[in-house]
C-alpha positions as semicolon CSV with decimal commas, in nm:
position;residue;x (nm);y (nm);z (nm)
1;M;-0,621;-2,136;-1,166
2;K;-0,568;-2,279;-0,818
3;K;-0,211;-2,374;-0,931
4;I;-0,138;-2,027;-1,030
5;I;-0,278;-1,869;-0,705
6;I;-0,073;-2,129;-0,490
7;A;0,246;-2,052;-0,697
8;F;0,189;-1,666;-0,650
9;L;0,145;-1,699;-0,279
10;L;0,454;-1,922;-0,249
11;W;0,648;-1,667;-0,454
12;I;0,539;-1,385;-0,221
13;N;0,641;-1,582;0,080
14;S;0,980;-1,647;-0,058
15;V;1,033;-1,287;-0,156
16;S;0,951;-1,173;0,189
17;V;1,207;-1,420;0,331
18;F;1,483;-1,282;0,126
19;A;1,383;-0,919;0,189
20;Q;1,436;-0,960;0,565
21;D;1,795;-1,010;0,537
22;N;1,879;-0,656;0,403
23;R;1,909;-0,355;0,638
24;I;1,798;-0,032;0,465
25;E;2,035;0,247;0,603
26;M;1,793;0,518;0,479
27;A;1,496;0,389;0,686
28;D;1,719;0,363;0,997
29;T;1,841;0,726;0,941
30;L;1,499;0,846;0,897
31;R;1,369;0,662;1,198
32;S;1,656;0,790;1,416
33;N;1,584;1,141;1,316
34;G;1,203;1,107;1,361
35;K;1,133;1,188;0,989
36;I;0,991;0,843;0,935
37;Y;0,664;0,982;1,074
38;V;0,656;1,267;0,805
39;V;0,684;0,995;0,539
40;V;0,406;0,788;0,705
41;V;0,190;1,098;0,735
42;C;0,234;1,171;0,369
43;I;0,154;0,817;0,259
44;V;-0,164;0,819;0,477
45;I;-0,281;1,150;0,336
46;I;-0,225;1,022;-0,027
47;L;-0,412;0,720;0,035
48;A;-0,699;0,901;0,212
49;G;-0,730;1,134;-0,077
50;L;-0,746;0,851;-0,326
51;L;-1,005;0,660;-0,111
52;G;-1,213;0,983;-0,087
53;Y;-1,197;1,032;-0,473
54;L;-1,313;0,688;-0,519
55;F;-1,601;0,691;-0,277
56;S;-1,717;1,019;-0,430
57;L;-1,683;0,877;-0,787
58;D;-1,887;0,574;-0,666
59;R;-2,164;0,781;-0,537
60;R;-2,178;0,984;-0,869
61;L;-2,203;0,669;-1,066
62;K;-2,492;0,533;-0,840
63;K;-2,678;0,858;-0,894
64;L;-2,625;0,828;-1,278
65;E;-2,722;0,467;-1,271
66;K;-3,055;0,538;-1,100
67;K;-3,141;0,808;-1,345
């Protein structure tokens, strides 16, 4: 199991090194126009909604387990 975890971590590290060479023109355009903040806000809203849903679901399950 340790070998699999170490291999996975090394693979992730090598992928990130190769990913840094490419310039993404779309991100540069969005950043220059100021629209990247809209994308970030949308992602944060979606993640906050998912986390809120998971916490409410967890509370409901705890109430059912107590019964």
